[in-house]
N, C-alpha and C positions, 0 to 999 in steps of 0.2 A: 438518535441512532438512525442511520439510513440503511435499510435492508434491500439489497438488490434481489429481485425475484424474476424469474423468466430468463430464458436463455440469451436474448439479445442484450439485456442490461448486464448480465454477468459476462458475456463475451466482450463487452466494452472495456473491461479491465484486464483482458487476456493478452496483454502486450507488455514486454519487459520494461520499456521506458515509462509506460503508464503506471506500472506497479511502482517504479522508483519514485515518480513524482507524487503518487498517492501516499507512499510511505512518508515522504518529506512533508507534504501538506497536512497529513493527519497527525504529524508530530508537532504541529503548531506553527510551522513556517508559513509565511506569506511570500510568494514568489512571482516575479514577472516571467513571461515566457522565455526571456533571455537567460535569466538565472536558472530556471528549471532545465533549459537546454544544456547549460554547462554541466549540471549535475548528471544528466542522462547521456551526455555525449552526442547530442543532436543539434541540428541547426535551429535557430529561433523560429523559423517558419514551420518546420516540422513539429516542433513542440507546440506551437499555437494550434496546429491542426489537432493534436492529441488532446490538448486542454479543452478545445471546443467540443470534441467528441465526448469527453468526460462530463462537460457542463450539461450536455443534452439529457443525461440521466441524473443530474443533481449531485454528482460525485464531487465536483468542484464548482465553486461560484466565484464570480468576480468580486474582489475586495473593493474598498473605496478607491477611487482614482487618485493617483499621486498628482503632485503639482505639474509634472511633465505629462501632458496628455497622451504622449506616445506610449508611456509605460502603463500597462494594465495589470495590476497585481491580481493574483489568484489565491484563494484559500480553500480549505476543506469545506465541503457542503454540509458536514455534520461533525459531531464529536467522535463518532464511531461508524465504521462501515462493515456491514455483514452481508453474507450471502444467505438467501432463504430459498424457499421453494414456492413456485406459483402453481396452484392446483390446475391451471389451464394448460401448462406446458407438458408436452409428452416427456416421459422419463429419459428417452434417448437424447433429446435436445438438451435437457438439463445436465445429463452426464457429460456430453460433449463440451458444453460451455464451462462446466466446473473443471473438467480435465484440462481444458485450455488455460484456465486461470492457474491451476496448480503447476502446469508445465512452465508457464512464464515465471511464476514465483520461484520454482526450483532452479531455473536457469539463472535468475538473478542471485539467488543464494549461493549457487556454485561459483559465480564470478566474484562475489563478495568474499567468500572463503579463500579463493585463489589469491585475490589481491591482498588479503590480510596475511596469508602465509608468505607471500613474496616480500611484503613490505616490513614485516615485524620479525627481527631476528630472534626474538624471544618466543615466537609462536611455535608451538609443538604439535599443532593439529587440533582438531575438534574432537570432543568426546560425544559419542553417540550411543544411546541405549535404545533398545527396542522392547516393547511390551504391549500388552493389551489390557484394557480395562473394560469390564462388563458393568455398566452403570444403568440404573433406572433413569427415566427422564428427570426426576427430581434430583437425583445425585449428579447427573450431568449438568443441570442448571446450577447447582450449588458449586460444583467444581469450576465451571466457567466464571461465576461470580468471584470466587476466591482467586483465580488466576488473573482476572482483570484487575482486582485490587492489588495484587502483588506486582504486576507490571506497572501500574500507575505509581506505585511507591518508588520504583527505580527510574521510571521514565522522566519524570519531572520536566516535561517539555523540551527535552534535548532533541536537537536536530543534527544533521550532518555538519551544519555550519556553526552550531552552538552546543559544544560538548566539551567535557574536560580533555585536556591535552593527551592524557594517557588512556582515554576511552577507546 
């Protein structure tokens, strides 16, 4: 598990394209900058810049080189990526960094839902419920453990390029 603490590390993932490539790599893909650029709609040079920025924090790492020396594959730097809190960071900096990550995440989610609604004639929209849980620290830890196990059961290493046709 890689836990990002501190505002600069957290701000490193506060970009929509970086969120997309992190999602893909942390789902088990190994990608070159060119492949990642196609997924994110960027140029390979722009994606190389983003990958190097993520590498600085250990979020992504270079995989073994391919037989073609020009291709440099990348993979996730850990099995899981989490945000934490650095006791050294002022609360305002952490809030700003975390809010930037959430904004980038929501922008990507909105685009994904829009694309799904446009492309799938069977799509009827998304269901959304809103509620609040009041949990102790122990209950929150247990819930997170249960949710992680549930997600792993359905994930099975699927990526945007390796998934069932009707997914």
